[in-house]
matplotlib code that plots the C-alpha trace (Angstrom):
import matplotlib.pyplot as plt

x = [-56.0, -59.0, -57.5, -54.2, -56.0, -57.8, -54.4, -53.1, -56.1, -55.3, -51.8, -52.9, -55.5, -53.0, -50.6, -53.3, -54.1, -50.5, -50.1, -53.3, -51.8, -48.1, -48.1, -47.9, -44.3, -43.6, -45.1, -42.7, -39.9, -41.5, -44.6, -45.8, -47.0, -49.4, -52.2, -52.4, -52.2, -54.9, -57.1, -56.4, -57.3, -60.4, -61.5, -61.1, -62.8, -65.7, -66.1, -66.2, -68.5, -71.2, -70.6, -70.0, -68.5, -65.0, -64.7, -61.4, -63.1, -66.0, -63.6, -61.6, -64.7, -66.0, -62.7, -62.9, -66.4, -65.0, -62.2, -64.9, -64.2, -66.7, -65.9, -65.5, -68.4, -66.5, -64.6, -61.1, -59.4, -61.5, -60.4, -56.7, -55.7, -57.9, -57.8, -54.8, -52.1, -53.9, -56.4, -60.1, -61.4, -58.5, -60.4, -61.1, -57.5, -56.1, -58.5, -57.6, -53.9, -54.4, -56.1, -53.6, -50.6, -52.3, -53.0, -49.5, -47.9, -50.2, -49.3, -45.7, -46.5, -48.4, -45.6, -43.0, -45.2, -45.6, -42.1, -40.1, -36.8, -33.5, -32.7, -36.2, -37.6, -40.5, -43.2, -43.1, -46.3, -46.9, -45.5, -42.3, -41.6, -38.4, -38.9]
y = [-51.8, -53.0, -56.5, -54.9, -52.9, -56.0, -57.8, -54.8, -55.0, -58.7, -57.9, -55.0, -57.2, -60.0, -57.4, -56.0, -59.5, -60.2, -56.8, -57.6, -60.8, -59.8, -56.0, -56.1, -57.2, -53.8, -52.3, -54.2, -52.5, -49.0, -47.9, -45.7, -48.9, -49.7, -47.4, -48.5, -52.1, -51.7, -50.2, -53.1, -55.6, -53.7, -53.4, -57.2, -58.1, -55.7, -57.3, -60.8, -59.7, -58.2, -60.9, -58.1, -58.3, -57.0, -53.8, -55.0, -58.1, -56.2, -53.8, -56.6, -58.3, -55.0, -54.5, -58.0, -57.2, -54.0, -56.1, -58.3, -61.2, -63.2, -62.6, -65.5, -66.2, -67.3, -65.2, -63.8, -66.4, -69.2, -68.1, -67.6, -69.5, -72.5, -75.2, -73.5, -73.2, -74.9, -77.8, -77.1, -77.6, -75.9, -72.6, -72.8, -73.7, -70.9, -68.3, -69.6, -69.3, -65.8, -64.7, -66.6, -64.8, -61.4, -62.3, -63.6, -60.4, -58.2, -60.2, -59.5, -55.8, -55.7, -57.4, -55.0, -52.0, -53.2, -54.4, -52.3, -51.3, -51.4, -48.0, -46.7, -45.0, -46.8, -45.0, -46.0, -46.9, -45.5, -48.6, -48.4, -44.7, -44.0, -42.4]
z = [-100.7, -98.5, -98.1, -97.0, -94.4, -93.2, -92.8, -90.9, -88.5, -88.0, -86.9, -84.7, -83.1, -82.4, -81.0, -78.7, -77.4, -76.8, -75.0, -73.0, -71.8, -71.3, -71.2, -67.5, -67.9, -69.4, -66.3, -64.2, -66.1, -66.3, -64.4, -67.4, -69.0, -66.1, -67.2, -70.8, -69.7, -67.2, -69.9, -72.3, -69.6, -68.6, -72.2, -72.7, -69.5, -70.4, -73.8, -72.3, -69.4, -71.7, -74.4, -76.8, -80.2, -80.6, -82.6, -84.2, -85.5, -86.8, -88.6, -90.1, -91.4, -92.9, -94.6, -96.1, -97.5, -99.0, -100.6, -102.2, -99.9, -97.7, -94.1, -91.7, -89.3, -86.2, -83.7, -84.3, -82.1, -83.5, -87.0, -86.5, -83.4, -82.6, -85.3, -86.9, -84.3, -81.4, -81.4, -81.3, -77.8, -76.1, -75.8, -72.1, -71.3, -73.4, -71.9, -68.4, -69.2, -70.6, -67.4, -65.2, -66.9, -66.3, -62.6, -62.0, -63.5, -61.4, -58.3, -59.0, -59.6, -56.3, -54.4, -55.9, -54.9, -51.3, -50.7, -48.3, -50.0, -48.0, -46.8, -47.3, -44.3, -42.6, -40.8, -37.1, -35.3, -31.8, -30.1, -32.2, -31.6, -29.7, -26.3]

ax = plt.figure().add_subplot(projection="3d")
ax.plot(x, y, z, "-o")
ax.set_aspect("equal")
plt.show()
């Protein structure tokens, strides 16, 4: 049972990281996704900024111990992504890409929010007011 819970945490953790990177696309479709995505991004930035350990990784490792397994010593991404799906040494590029995707999506959100829609009333400044 503990190993099954550990595997569930692995999938939830991966889903969170995917949502953190691309969840802003959901916000482009529906604004209700904006707040959860902002929280996911803020949490990720906070963990990196304080060089904290991820609670999901700690939980997974604790579950492996309860299952009688020896937990891995490296980070979640080093364990499951780098050296497995991506070559070791690509970490800086992957982290930069992760951040770039988030920034590009938020630039699109900002552009959409500030775009004047056809037929929408614009507030006239004093110089543009009809006399």
